[in-house]
Backbone as CSV, one residue per row, in Angstrom:
resi,resn,N_x,N_y,N_z,CA_x,CA_y,CA_z,C_x,C_y,C_z
1,MET,119.883,77.290,76.312,120.725,78.368,76.816,121.437,77.884,78.069
2,PRO,122.728,78.054,78.159,123.472,77.562,79.310,123.351,78.499,80.495
3,VAL,122.142,78.622,81.048,121.909,79.611,82.080,122.122,79.062,83.480
4,LYS,121.874,77.784,83.669,121.975,77.213,85.007,123.421,77.133,85.496
5,ASN,124.378,77.209,84.613,125.776,77.053,84.991,126.488,78.395,85.126
6,LEU,125.817,79.372,85.706,126.458,80.667,85.899,127.568,80.528,86.931
7,PRO,128.685,81.196,86.691,129.774,81.096,87.663,129.425,81.831,88.956
8,VAL,129.979,81.354,90.037,129.816,82.004,91.331,130.647,83.284,91.299
9,PRO,130.133,84.395,91.864,130.929,85.621,91.870,132.294,85.391,92.503
10,GLU,133.250,86.130,92.012,134.614,85.998,92.534,134.634,86.325,94.025
11,PRO,135.503,85.658,94.789,135.517,85.872,96.232,135.912,87.290,96.627
12,ASN,136.642,88.007,95.777,137.069,89.353,96.149,136.016,90.415,95.838
13,VAL,134.864,90.001,95.293,133.790,90.947,95.034,133.122,91.275,96.363
14,LEU,132.857,92.553,96.557,132.316,93.031,97.823,130.861,92.613,98.027
15,GLU,130.467,92.540,99.276,129.066,92.314,99.629,128.278,93.569,99.255
16,ASP,126.965,93.400,99.079,126.131,94.515,98.637,126.215,95.726,99.568
17,HIS,126.170,95.498,100.874,126.216,96.639,101.796,127.543,97.389,101.684
18,GLU,128.623,96.669,101.403,129.927,97.320,101.207,129.941,98.098,99.891
19,LEU,129.354,97.518,98.858,129.273,98.218,97.572,128.506,99.526,97.720
20,LEU,127.383,99.461,98.410,126.566,100.663,98.597,127.302,101.724,99.415
21,ALA,128.001,101.285,100.445,128.757,102.237,101.271,129.856,102.901,100.447
22,ARG,130.567,102.131,99.665,131.643,102.694,98.836,131.101,103.553,97.701
23,PHE,129.936,103.197,97.177,129.331,103.994,96.118,128.955,105.380,96.643
24,GLY,128.651,105.461,97.924,128.279,106.738,98.541,129.430,107.709,98.720
25,HIS,130.651,107.258,98.549,131.823,108.129,98.699,132.407,108.444,97.325
26,PRO,132.630,109.723,97.030,133.144,110.105,95.701,134.460,109.410,95.329
27,ASP,135.325,109.161,96.295,136.632,108.561,96.001,136.531,107.093,95.586
28,THR,135.517,106.393,96.056,135.406,104.962,95.766,134.165,104.617,94.927
29,ARG,133.462,105.651,94.462,132.219,105.477,93.699,132.430,104.606,92.451
30,ASN,133.396,104.955,91.620,133.634,104.200,90.376,134.066,102.770,90.660
31,TYR,134.925,102.596,91.649,135.368,101.256,92.012,134.171,100.405,92.445
32,ALA,133.322,100.966,93.296,132.161,100.230,93.799,131.227,99.855,92.650
33,PHE,131.016,100.790,91.734,130.113,100.491,90.628,130.703,99.412,89.722
34,ASN,131.989,99.485,89.456,132.643,98.443,88.656,132.503,97.070,89.316
35,GLN,132.627,97.027,90.631,132.455,95.770,91.357,131.015,95.275,91.263
36,LEU,130.065,96.209,91.345,128.650,95.860,91.233,128.363,95.260,89.856
37,VAL,128.863,95.891,88.815,128.665,95.390,87.449,129.290,94.009,87.318
38,ARG,130.484,93.863,87.826,131.186,92.582,87.767,130.404,91.474,88.456
39,LYS,129.774,91.837,89.553,129.041,90.867,90.364,127.734,90.428,89.689
40,TYR,127.044,91.359,89.025,125.699,91.073,88.533,125.532,91.061,87.019
41,GLN,126.520,91.477,86.280,126.358,91.642,84.842,125.940,90.361,84.125
42,GLN,126.589,89.270,84.409,126.280,88.033,83.691,124.870,87.534,84.006
43,LYS,124.468,87.593,85.271,123.112,87.168,85.634,122.071,88.044,84.940
44,ILE,122.306,89.334,84.930,121.364,90.272,84.313,121.336,90.051,82.798
45,TYR,122.506,89.874,82.204,122.565,89.626,80.757,121.702,88.408,80.391
46,TRP,121.885,87.292,81.101,121.146,86.075,80.756,119.669,86.199,81.076
47,HIS,119.327,86.947,82.094,117.907,87.213,82.387,117.274,87.939,81.193
48,ILE,117.956,88.936,80.700,117.468,89.707,79.554,117.501,88.859,78.292
49,ARG,118.569,88.142,78.096,118.758,87.348,76.875,117.649,86.324,76.697
50,LYS,117.213,85.713,77.796,116.145,84.721,77.708,114.832,85.355,77.259
51,MET,114.705,86.652,77.447,113.472,87.328,77.037,113.554,87.857,75.609
52,VAL,114.687,88.446,75.234,114.781,89.097,73.915,115.495,88.240,72.875
53,ILE,116.127,87.168,73.322,116.813,86.161,72.502,118.074,86.696,71.817
54,ASP,117.992,87.830,71.172,119.097,88.359,70.386,120.239,88.866,71.279
55,HIS,121.464,88.453,70.956,122.643,88.846,71.740,122.839,90.357,71.760
56,ASP,122.766,90.994,70.599,122.996,92.447,70.537,121.940,93.211,71.326
57,ASP,120.686,92.804,71.204,119.621,93.449,71.977,119.856,93.244,73.473
58,ALA,120.248,92.035,73.852,120.507,91.745,75.273,121.678,92.570,75.790
59,ASN,122.723,92.707,74.985,123.855,93.541,75.386,123.422,94.987,75.604
60,ASP,122.658,95.516,74.635,122.184,96.902,74.741,121.325,97.099,75.979
61,LEU,120.419,96.171,76.224,119.530,96.299,77.375,120.278,96.121,78.691
62,THR,121.291,95.286,78.691,122.118,95.133,79.897,122.833,96.451,80.197
63,GLN,123.377,97.078,79.158,124.024,98.376,79.352,123.027,99.413,79.850
64,GLU,121.837,99.441,79.242,120.804,100.390,79.676,120.432,100.153,81.135
65,THR,120.348,98.896,81.511,120.025,98.564,82.898,121.070,99.150,83.835
66,PHE,122.350,98.948,83.528,123.390,99.429,84.429,123.549,100.949,84.383
67,ILE,123.183,101.562,83.282,123.151,103.038,83.242,122.075,103.537,84.211
68,LYS,120.923,102.887,84.187,119.854,103.275,85.122,120.265,103.004,86.565
69,VAL,120.942,101.901,86.792,121.429,101.603,88.141,122.368,102.715,88.594
70,TRP,123.316,103.102,87.743,124.262,104.180,88.067,123.515,105.474,88.406
71,ASN,122.538,105.802,87.572,121.817,107.067,87.744,120.915,107.093,88.968
72,HIS,120.483,105.934,89.448,119.501,105.902,90.533,119.993,105.210,91.799
73,LEU,121.229,104.763,91.817,121.720,104.018,92.974,121.751,104.875,94.234
74,ASP,121.983,106.168,94.083,121.950,107.047,95.251,120.580,107.043,95.918
75,GLY,119.536,106.820,95.129,118.177,106.807,95.660,117.714,105.444,96.154
76,PHE,118.564,104.420,96.005,118.203,103.083,96.481,118.067,103.138,98.002
77,GLN,116.875,102.751,98.494,116.589,102.897,99.921,116.746,101.611,100.712
78,GLY,117.045,100.532,100.037,117.255,99.283,100.750,115.978,98.593,101.186
79,ASN,114.845,98.954,100.577,113.579,98.285,100.912,113.555,96.859,100.370
80,SER,114.445,96.557,99.457,114.593,95.209,98.917,116.089,94.935,98.823
81,GLN,116.423,93.720,98.417,117.839,93.424,98.203,118.311,94.177,96.961
82,LEU,119.571,94.509,96.910,120.122,95.221,95.769,119.910,94.425,94.485
83,PHE,120.153,93.128,94.536,119.970,92.283,93.361,118.529,92.339,92.869
84,THR,117.578,92.292,93.787,116.162,92.358,93.423,115.850,93.667,92.721
85,TRP,116.386,94.746,93.222,116.184,96.076,92.643,116.760,96.133,91.223
86,ILE,117.957,95.612,91.035,118.590,95.594,89.711,117.788,94.701,88.767
87,TYR,117.354,93.565,89.256,116.551,92.633,88.465,115.262,93.306,87.999
88,ARG,114.650,94.106,88.876,113.408,94.801,88.534,113.663,95.782,87.390
89,ILE,114.772,96.499,87.462,115.123,97.437,86.392,115.311,96.684,85.082
90,ALA,116.050,95.578,85.127,116.302,94.775,83.918,114.992,94.224,83.350
91,THR,114.115,93.773,84.214,112.825,93.231,83.789,112.006,94.305,83.080
92,ASN,111.962,95.487,83.667,111.225,96.587,83.044,111.827,96.963,81.695
93,GLU,113.145,96.945,81.597,113.808,97.230,80.320,113.379,96.208,79.262
94,CYS,113.335,94.931,79.639,112.921,93.863,78.712,111.491,94.071,78.234
95,LEU,110.602,94.253,79.184,109.187,94.385,78.825,108.949,95.628,77.976
96,ASN,109.601,96.735,78.318,109.465,97.960,77.511,109.993,97.738,76.100
97,PHE,111.121,97.068,75.989,111.714,96.783,74.684,110.770,95.940,73.831
98,LEU,110.239,94.873,74.396,109.341,93.987,73.650,108.053,94.713,73.256
99,ASN,107.526,95.532,74.155,106.317,96.296,73.834,106.574,97.316,72.735
100,LYS,107.708,97.994,72.782,108.055,98.958,71.727,108.188,98.254,70.381
101,LYS,108.800,97.081,70.413,108.992,96.321,69.185,107.640,95.948,68.572
102,LYS,106.715,95.516,69.410,105.380,95.158,68.927,104.667,96.379,68.349
103,ARG,104.743,97.503,69.064,104.070,98.721,68.596,104.716,99.273,67.346
104,ARG,106.045,99.265,67.309,106.771,99.846,66.177,106.417,99.142,64.873
105,PHE,106.309,97.842,64.929,106.042,97.080,63.711,104.592,96.609,63.627
106,PHE,103.757,97.061,64.584,102.349,96.667,64.625,102.208,95.155,64.517
107,LEU,103.028,94.464,65.289,103.048,93.006,65.211,102.165,92.380,66.277
108,PRO,101.348,91.417,65.900,100.647,90.634,66.924,101.646,89.702,67.603
109,ILE,101.264,89.163,68.734,102.177,88.324,69.522,102.706,87.142,68.714
110,GLY,101.907,86.576,67.831,102.363,85.438,67.029,103.541,85.787,66.155
111,ASP,103.555,86.995,65.595,104.669,87.409,64.745,105.936,87.644,65.551
112,ILE,105.796,88.166,66.769,106.967,88.354,67.632,107.548,86.988,67.990
113,SER,106.702,86.026,68.333,107.234,84.710,68.692,107.878,84.048,67.476
114,HIS,107.339,84.292,66.288,107.945,83.755,65.070,109.339,84.365,64.859
115,GLU,109.442,85.674,65.054,110.732,86.360,64.910,111.744,85.848,65.935
116,LEU,111.311,85.678,67.185,112.217,85.184,68.227,112.636,83.741,67.948
117,THR,111.716,82.926,67.438,112.039,81.543,67.085,113.093,81.509,65.979
118,ALA,112.940,82.375,64.987,113.926,82.441,63.899,115.297,82.817,64.446
119,LYS,115.336,83.739,65.397,116.621,84.122,66.007,117.232,82.961,66.777
120,LEU,116.392,82.189,67.452,116.887,81.016,68.180,117.601,80.049,67.247
121,GLU,117.019,79.836,66.079,117.549,78.851,65.144,118.848,79.301,64.493
122,THR,119.083,80.605,64.396,120.266,81.096,63.693,121.362,81.608,64.625
123,ASP,121.129,81.612,65.925,122.093,82.188,66.862,123.180,81.184,67.209
124,ASP,124.416,81.516,66.845,125.554,80.633,67.132,125.933,80.631,68.612
125,LEU,125.562,81.695,69.341,125.961,81.792,70.739,125.108,80.930,71.664
126,LEU,123.935,80.542,71.196,123.078,79.701,72.022,123.443,78.247,71.792
127,SER,123.738,77.582,72.867,124.099,76.176,72.733,122.987,75.328,73.327
128,GLY,122.983,74.098,72.982,121.992,73.191,73.537,121.630,72.123,72.532
129,ASP,121.066,71.085,73.048,120.672,69.991,72.172,119.289,70.272,71.593
130,GLU,118.766,69.300,70.883,117.478,69.456,70.215,116.346,69.694,71.223
131,ILE,116.408,69.029,72.362,115.374,69.193,73.388,115.412,70.616,73.951
132,GLN,116.607,71.127,74.194,116.761,72.494,74.708,116.207,73.498,73.702
133,LEU,116.474,73.295,72.427,115.968,74.190,71.387,114.441,74.127,71.329
134,LYS,113.880,72.939,71.464,112.420,72.796,71.485,111.826,73.560,72.666
135,LEU,112.474,73.448,73.822,112.008,74.175,75.006,112.037,75.677,74.743
136,GLN,113.151,76.161,74.185,113.257,77.602,73.913,112.195,78.058,72.915
137,LYS,111.925,77.231,71.906,110.883,77.572,70.927,109.511,77.607,71.596
138,ALA,109.273,76.696,72.525,108.007,76.694,73.256,107.897,77.942,74.137
139,LEU,109.001,78.318,74.743,108.998,79.491,75.630,108.654,80.778,74.893
140,VAL,109.174,80.958,73.690,108.907,82.219,72.984,107.453,82.330,72.548
141,LYS,106.705,81.235,72.604,105.282,81.277,72.270,104.431,81.763,73.442
142,LEU,105.023,81.774,74.634,104.284,82.229,75.811,104.140,83.749,75.798
143,PRO,103.085,84.263,76.428,103.014,85.718,76.635,104.229,86.171,77.464
144,ASP,104.672,87.406,77.250,105.897,87.914,77.879,105.935,87.698,79.385
145,LYS,104.861,88.035,80.073,104.858,87.926,81.546,104.964,86.470,81.998
146,GLN,104.269,85.558,81.306,104.369,84.137,81.671,105.771,83.618,81.417
147,ARG,106.356,84.026,80.316,107.719,83.593,79.993,108.692,84.122,81.038
148,LEU,108.466,85.353,81.447,109.305,85.979,82.462,109.234,85.190,83.771
149,VAL,108.031,84.879,84.214,107.852,84.124,85.457,108.488,82.740,85.330
150,PHE,108.257,82.072,84.207,108.846,80.747,84.006,110.374,80.826,84.044
151,ASN,110.952,81.762,83.316,112.415,81.903,83.292,112.982,82.159,84.679
152,MET,112.336,83.049,85.423,112.847,83.399,86.751,112.764,82.217,87.713
153,LYS,111.683,81.454,87.606,111.511,80.313,88.511,112.346,79.113,88.069
154,TYR,112.287,78.767,86.795,112.934,77.551,86.316,114.434,77.735,86.096
155,PHE,114.812,78.741,85.321,116.227,78.916,84.980,117.015,79.633,86.075
156,ASP,116.436,80.726,86.587,117.168,81.521,87.584,117.003,80.975,88.991
157,GLU,116.080,80.037,89.160,115.837,79.364,90.431,115.531,80.349,91.563
158,LEU,114.773,81.392,91.213,114.356,82.353,92.229,113.140,81.806,92.970
159,LYS,113.005,82.205,94.212,111.836,81.823,95.004,110.672,82.719,94.596
160,TYR,109.465,82.224,94.805,108.287,83.016,94.461,108.287,84.368,95.181
161,GLU,108.779,84.400,96.410,108.821,85.649,97.167,109.746,86.667,96.481
162,GLU,110.875,86.192,95.956,111.795,87.084,95.247,111.166,87.594,93.952
163,ILE,110.523,86.695,93.224,109.867,87.086,91.978,108.758,88.085,92.280
164,SER,108.045,87.866,93.364,106.980,88.772,93.780,107.519,90.180,94.022
165,GLU,108.662,90.271,94.692,109.296,91.579,94.925,109.692,92.243,93.617
166,ILE,110.238,91.474,92.707,110.723,92.013,91.436,109.564,92.488,90.564
167,LEU,108.525,91.663,90.456,107.425,91.966,89.545,106.271,92.716,90.194
168,GLY,106.258,92.781,91.525,105.156,93.448,92.201,103.845,92.697,92.036
169,THR,103.925,91.373,92.010,102.760,90.510,91.823,102.663,89.569,93.023
170,SER,101.456,89.191,93.389,101.282,88.309,94.544,101.876,86.929,94.251
171,VAL,102.279,86.250,95.304,102.848,84.915,95.182,101.821,83.964,94.561
172,GLY,100.567,84.082,94.971,99.522,83.216,94.423,99.371,83.390,92.923
173,ALA,99.385,84.638,92.461,99.273,84.902,91.022,100.491,84.360,90.279
174,LEU,101.659,84.460,90.884,102.877,83.939,90.261,102.825,82.415,90.137
175,LYS,102.353,81.762,91.186,102.236,80.296,91.144,101.273,79.873,90.045
176,ALA,100.164,80.591,89.936,99.186,80.280,88.887,99.791,80.509,87.507
177,SER,100.519,81.608,87.351,101.152,81.934,86.069,102.192,80.890,85.692
178,TYR,102.994,80.473,86.659,104.022,79.458,86.408,103.363,78.128,86.017
179,HIS,102.341,77.733,86.756,101.641,76.479,86.465,101.040,76.512,85.051
180,LEU,100.432,77.628,84.698,99.849,77.779,83.366,100.935,77.725,82.286
181,ALA,102.068,78.380,82.547,103.187,78.355,81.596,103.684,76.929,81.392
182,VAL,103.817,76.172,82.475,104.276,74.778,82.382,103.307,73.961,81.539
183,LYS,102.012,74.148,81.767,101.009,73.405,80.988,101.094,73.764,79.507
184,LYS,101.264,75.045,79.194,101.377,75.473,77.797,102.637,74.902,77.157
185,ILE,103.731,74.937,77.891,104.995,74.404,77.367,104.853,72.912,77.095
186,GLU,104.248,72.180,78.032,104.013,70.742,77.821,103.190,70.520,76.560
187,GLY,102.187,71.354,76.364,101.362,71.247,75.172,102.142,71.505,73.907
188,PHE,102.967,72.559,73.920,103.801,72.872,72.750,104.765,71.727,72.451
189,LEU,105.373,71.171,73.500,106.361,70.103,73.298,105.698,68.814,72.809
190,ASN,104.503,68.539,73.304,103.794,67.329,72.860,103.302,67.454,71.430
191,ASP,102.999,68.680,70.973,102.517,68.906,69.612,103.645,68.873,68.583
192,SER,104.868,69.132,69.034,105.974,69.214,68.046,106.664,67.892,67.835
């Protein structure tokens, strides 16, 4: 997945504090929200996409994320960065979606990873060489939370402190989870 090469936000996109100030005024509310979506949509889409694999599901969840942002932005208190808050919403949307999918079809984790692997192999929008595809196949075998931590640290290049804010998990637990994910991925890659 070409996630590391995300474009830098356009220079005319407002800073978060400006977006929040403009969102608070009825006359500039829509403009501010459009700027917010423009600034974060691609990052959020790829964060979700790495978890659910399917483009249509990722699109739907990205829209759901921004609907929730719209509905709750007035209540954002600034206890975290705006991006962290949006990321947390997107993460919860992903995990809820995957859990519903498992419950709906009464699927054990192995069947979900098999389904996600099949989507990886048939998706024209995902690019990458054979090694990248092997990595993605190894990733879908991880438990959701480990995959989430690995994606956020490796692909999104977030610091453990940022991931901790998003997931509400201690830095030590995140480091352990990431280390375990790396070991599992190495094992999957060596076996294939």
